[in-house]
N, C-alpha and C positions, 0 to 999 in steps of 0.2 A: 460306729461305737468306739469310743476312746479306750485305750488300754489303762488298766489300773496303775496308779503311781508306784514307782519303785519304793521299797521300804528300806531305809538306811538305819542300821544299828550302830550306835555310838554311845559314849558315856554322857551322863547329864552335864558334866563339865564341858565336854566338847560341843554339845548342843548349845549351851549358853554362849560359848566362846565363838564358835564358827557357824552355828546354825543359820543365821541370816545371810551370811556370805555364800554358804552352800546353796541355800534356796534361791539366791539371786543369780547363781551360775547356771540354773536350769530353767526351762520354760515353766510357767505357772502350772500348778496342780499335777506335776509329773514326779514329784518326790515327796515322800512322807517320812517322818522320823519315829524311831522307837528307841528309848534309852535302855541300856543294859540293866540299870537299876529297876526299871518298870518290868522288863521281861523276866528278870530273876525273881521278882516278887509274885509274878503271875503264874498260874498253873498251866501246864500244857506247853506246846511248842511255841517258839517265836517265829513270826512270819517274815523275818527280814530276808531281803534279796541280796543285799550288799552290807558290808560292815567296815568300819574305820576304827582301828585300835590305836589310840593316841597315847602319848607318853605317861600321862597321869594314871592310866590304867595299870601299867606295869610298875610305876612308882619306884620303890626301892627293892623290887623283886630281883632275885638272882636265880640261876638255874636250880639251886638247891633250896631256895627259900622264897616261893611265890607268895605275894601278898593276897589278902582276901579279895581285893578289887580285881586282881588278875584271875584268881580262881573263879570269881563270879562271872567275869566276861567270858572265860573259856566255857563255863557251863552253859551260858546262853548260846554261844556259837554252836556248841554241840547239839543243842535242841532247836536248831534252825534248819529244818530240812530243805527249805527253798534257797538257801544261801548259795550264791554263785561266785562271789568275789570278796576277799578280805584284804584290805590295805593295812599293813602294820607299820609301826614307826621305826623299828630297828633296820640296820643295813643288812643284817643276816637273818636267816629263817631256820635256825637249828632246832627250835623247840619241837618236841614230838607231835604236838597238836597240829602243827603246820603240815607235817607229812600225813597225818590223819585226814586233814581236810582235803589235801590234794588227792588222796585216795578216794574221796567222795566227788572228785572232779570239780572241787572249788578252786578257783584261781587265787593264789596268794601272791601279793606284790609287796616288795620291801621299799624302804626309803633310801636305798643305796644312792650315794652321791650327795644327799642332803647335808651331811655333816663332814664330808670328806676334807674340806678346807680346814674346819675347826680341829679335827683330829690331827691333820698334818701340822697345824700350828702348834699343837701340844707337843708333838714329836720334835719339831724344830726347836722349841724352847728347851726341851729336855736335853737335846744334843748339845746345845750351847752351854746350858748350866753344867752338865756333867763334864764336858770337854774343858771348859774354862775353870773347872774345879771350884765353882762357887760354893758348894757345901762347906769347903774348907774355910772360905772367907766368912760364911755365916757363923760357923763355929767360933772362929776367932773373934768376930764381932760380939757374940754372946759373952765371951770371956774378956772383952775389952783388951784384946791382944793385938799388937801391931806385928803381923806376920806376912811379909811380902812373899809372893810366890816366886821364889828364886831357886836356881839349881834344880834338884830333883822334884821340887814342888811346882815348877813351871809347867803349864799346860802345853800339849802338843798343838801344832798348827792343824786346823781342820782341813785346810787346802791339801789335797793329795790323799786324804783318807778315803776309805771305801766302805760303803754300807751294803749289806746283804738284806734286801727287802723281800720278805716272804709274804706274798699276796700282792697282786697287781691290779686290784680294782681301783676305783676312784681314789681311795685313801692312799694306796701304795704309789700311785702315779703322782699324786700331789706331793707326797713326801719326797720322792725322787727329784721333782722339779725344784722344790725349795732347798733341798740339800745341794743341788747343783749350783745355786747362787753362792753357796759357801765354799765351792770348790771341791765338794765331796762327790765322788763318782758312785754310781749305784749299779748293782747287779740284781735283777729281778728273778724271783722264783715263783713259778705257777705250774699248772698242769701241763701246759705245752710251751715249747721253747721258741715260738716265733718272735723275731725282733720287735722291740717297741721303742719309739722315740723317747729320748731322755735317759735311757739305760745303756750302760756300757755293754751289757750282755743280758740275755734272758735264758734261764735254764729251767728244766722240769724238776719236779720234786725229787726224782730218783738220782739227780746229779748234785744234790745239795752238798754231799760230803766233798765233792771235788773243789768247791770254792770256799769252804769254811776257812782254810788256812790263810786266805787272802783278805778276810773281812775284819775291819776295825769295829764295825757295828753290826749286830744281828737284830733286825727290826721285824717284829711279827705284826701283821695287819691282815691276816687271812681269815676266812670263815672256818668254823669248826666242822670237821668232816672226818670220816675214818682215815683219810689220807694225812690229815694235819694234827689230829689229837696226839699230844705227847711228842711232837716233832722236835721241840727244844728240850733235850735231855742231856744226861751226863756225857754220853758219847759225842754229841754235837758240841757241847761246851769244851770238851777236851781237845777237839780238833781246831778250835779257834786259837789265834795267837794269844799269848799271855797279855793281859791288859785290855782285851777287847771289852766292849760295852754292849749291854743287852736292853732292848725295849720291847714291851709287850702291850699293844693296844688292841689286841684281837679278842680272844676269849681265854679265860683262865686255864681251861683244859688243854690248850695248845702247848703249854710249857709244864714240865714236871717240876712242881714247886720245890720239892726237897732237893732236886738237882740244881735248881737256881740258887738256893740257899748255900749249898755246898760249894758251888763255883765261886760265889761271892766271899764266903768265909775263907776259902783256900787261896784267894787272890787271883784265881784264873780270870775272873771277871773283875774289871776295875770299877764298874758301877752299873747301875740299872735304873730304868724308869719303868715302874709297874703300875698299870691302870686296872688290871684284871687279875683275878686269883681263882685258884681251884675251888675254894669255898668262900663265899662272900656273905656278910662282911668278913674281912681278914681277921683272924683270931688275934685278940689283943696280946696274946703270949707269943706271937710269931716273932722270931729274931729279926725279920725284915724291918720292923718298925724302928729298931735302934741302930741300924747300919748307917753310918754317916755318908756313905757313897750311894745310897739308894733313895730314889724319889718315889713316893707313893701317892697315888690319887685314887679316890674311891669310885672307880668305874665312871669317871666324869670327863674323860679326854674329849668327848664329843659335845659336851654341854656348852651352850651359849644362849644368850637372850633371843637370838634369831633362829634357833634350831626348830622350834615348833612351827614357825611360819614357813620355813623351808620344806618341812615334811607336809604341811598343809598344801603347799603348792603342788607337790607331787600327787597328793590325793585328788586335787581338783583336775589336774591334767588327766589322771587315770579315770576319773568320773566321766569326763567328756569322751574319752576313748571307749569306755564301757558302753555308754549310751549310743555311740555311733557304730559299735561293732568292730572297732579297731583293736590291734594288738596292744596289750597293756604294758606300760613301762615297768621295768624291774620285775617281770613275771618270773617267779622262782623256777618254773618249769623250763625256762629258757636261759637260766644263768648257769655258767660253768662252775 
């Protein structure tokens, strides 16, 4: 007697987009689909065994502002007593519902690595733009002003500068690799201090203060945790050299936003690239919008046309692993 097919929960959009390819990746009659929209409209529990949360489910959600689509998907997951595995599209799994599911022995896997190159490219672009002082050129262009970058307006050479990269997952390692091409050396910060190729040194979080005076760039790309929330604060900024630059592509709560603003306004920080904020969307009244030496992107450092396909590839790999009883890729229970 054959086993009943696995039931996969996903959005109606994901079913239309990837359903045929998912079906083709498994033997016939071994997988059935249920959409979150159908399950939400039905009374009673959802009988899903596994689930795939794709980007359009979260949409424009933020930690403080979940969209109706995300709230609906969460509700269905919570009423799926048979659920054994959830694949999510972000690289991090900080939302409380993921801890809740893990408490129910549900495996939660992330898409860590799917967007690492894209985020690293965003950081590389910001480093070049800020260091070469292109915002000054853009301002001069808007004013039709011919203002060569001479004397004190000249940019520093990137070669020989040092970046302090907080977070050494796929994103942090790719950032270090790309900065190395420009002659920038990197010091990595993570939970443990084992050496890693491509980094001048690796230190643990409790040694952060020791290396701040040597950093030209403070780059955050770490997950949110009790260890990292608020790690970029007034005390940290004051320990940096005058004129250091700051980049945050991690989570908004990793940096104390009022301290970032104060360091920029006071000239301690020469510039910043900010992709994430304590509250999103960023308040239109925030002074960050009007600072000429600040680059703002609306939590889109990881976005690209190929992003969804990269995430889908991780899901297919994990689907094969799940079916064969192998360890899942990016299992949150196994991530440091």
